[in-house]
Each structure stands twice: as C-alpha cells, then as structure tokens.
N, C-alpha and C positions, 0 to 999 in steps of 0.2 A: 457428531454432535452426542448422538443417543446416546453409546457407549460411555460419555458422560455424564449424559443424565440420569442412565443406568447404574453406574457407577455411585455416583450420589442419592439417591433413590435408597440406597443399601441401608436398611434398618440401624449397624450400628455406626458405618459414617455420617449420617443424619446425626441421629442423636449425639454423637462425639462432638460435631461442631455445631449444634442450639447448647448441648452444655460447657462448651468453652468462651463461645460468646454471652452466654446469662453468666456464667460463673466471673466471668470478668464484668459486667455489669454488676452484679451481686457485691462481688469486691470492694467498687467502687463505694458503693452503699456502705458497706460495714469499716471502710476507710474511712467516709468524711464521718461518721457513726461517732466513730474513737478521734479523729480530730479534731474534728468543727464541735462536738457537742460534747463528749465525755468529757474529755482531758481540761476542757477550759472549766468546765464544775469541779473537778479534781485541783486541777490550781489554786481557784480561787478556795478551795476549802482547804492548802497546804501554805496559805498568805498570798493570794493573789498571785500565782506563777506561770503564766504564758510559758509552754514549755516548747512551743515552735519558734518562739525570738527572744525568748526568757524575760516578758513585760506580761502584765496584767493587759489583759485584754476580754470584749465580750463576747458572748457564743456566738459563733454564726451556722445558725441553723440553718441560714439561706443557703448553704452548698449542702446540707444533709438534704434540702427538699429537691433542689435542684439534681442531688444524685437518685433518689427516689424517680423524678421525672424523665427520670436517661434511662436507666432503669424499665423504667413502663414501655417508654418510647423503643427501647431496641428491643425486648419482649413482644410488642407490638407488629413489628417490624421483621424480626426473627418468623415469626408465627405467619403472617400473611406474605412474605416473599420467598419465604423458604420452606419451612413447613409444609403449610398447605399446599405450593403447587406440587411440591415432590412427594405428597404422600399417596400411596397406592388405594385407591379407591376401594373398599369394601367390599367383595362380592354379595350377590342379592343372595337374601336369604332362601334355600331351597324350601320347596312344599314338604311340608309334614306327612302329608298324606293323610289318608282314614286314621282316626283311634283305635285303639283295640274294642274298646265299645260299642266303634260305629262295624266293623269288622265282625264282629260274634254274633250282632244284632242279623245283619247281612245273613252269617251262615244260617242262622236258626230259620230264618226266613225261606230260606231256600231249602234248609232240611222239611222245615213245616209243606213246603207247598209239596215234595217228594211223596 
C-alpha cells in the first residue's frame, strides 16, 4: 500500500490526475455554455431555430448553472480527498542564522576587547 501511495503522490502523476478530472468537469461547463446558452440565442437570432431538436426552445441556463455547481463540487472533492492528503508537507524553514551586520558587529567587539 505504501508503494502505491508513494507512486500516486509523485507530482507528475498527481498533477495529471487532477488535470484530467478538472478538465473533464470544465469541459462540461463549456459544453453546457455552448449547448444551453449560446446556441439557443444564435438560433433565436436566425429565426427561432433550436439546433438540438430543430425547433424553437427556451434558453436552458439551469443546465449551465448545474454544470458550474458540479465543477465546483468536483474541484472541492479532488482537492480535499486527493490533492491535500497526498501532498508532501513542506519542510520547515531553516534558521537563517545571524545576519552579516550581526557577525561584523561581533567581530568588531571581539577585536575591541583584545
């Protein structure tokens, strides 16, 4: 099981998986925008034609809103159940130590004592 988690947590594999999932969800948004919002408007402008059924029809913006909600839900689920658990923790920041000015001040004070 550890080997599988190590493989899946590699950056390239994880990024590819997230990209495919989010790309699919975003594709649904674009498809809905074209099919449910833009094409009915274009159809009305050229004489009330609905290209999906070749009849006049209302703009189904509810499908577009649903596609956006689905995208947000899928993105949230991917983040909390895939990206966040498999992300490697960032290493703690190393202590930078004394600055150059601090070191020079210390050397000056040591030289002044001698």
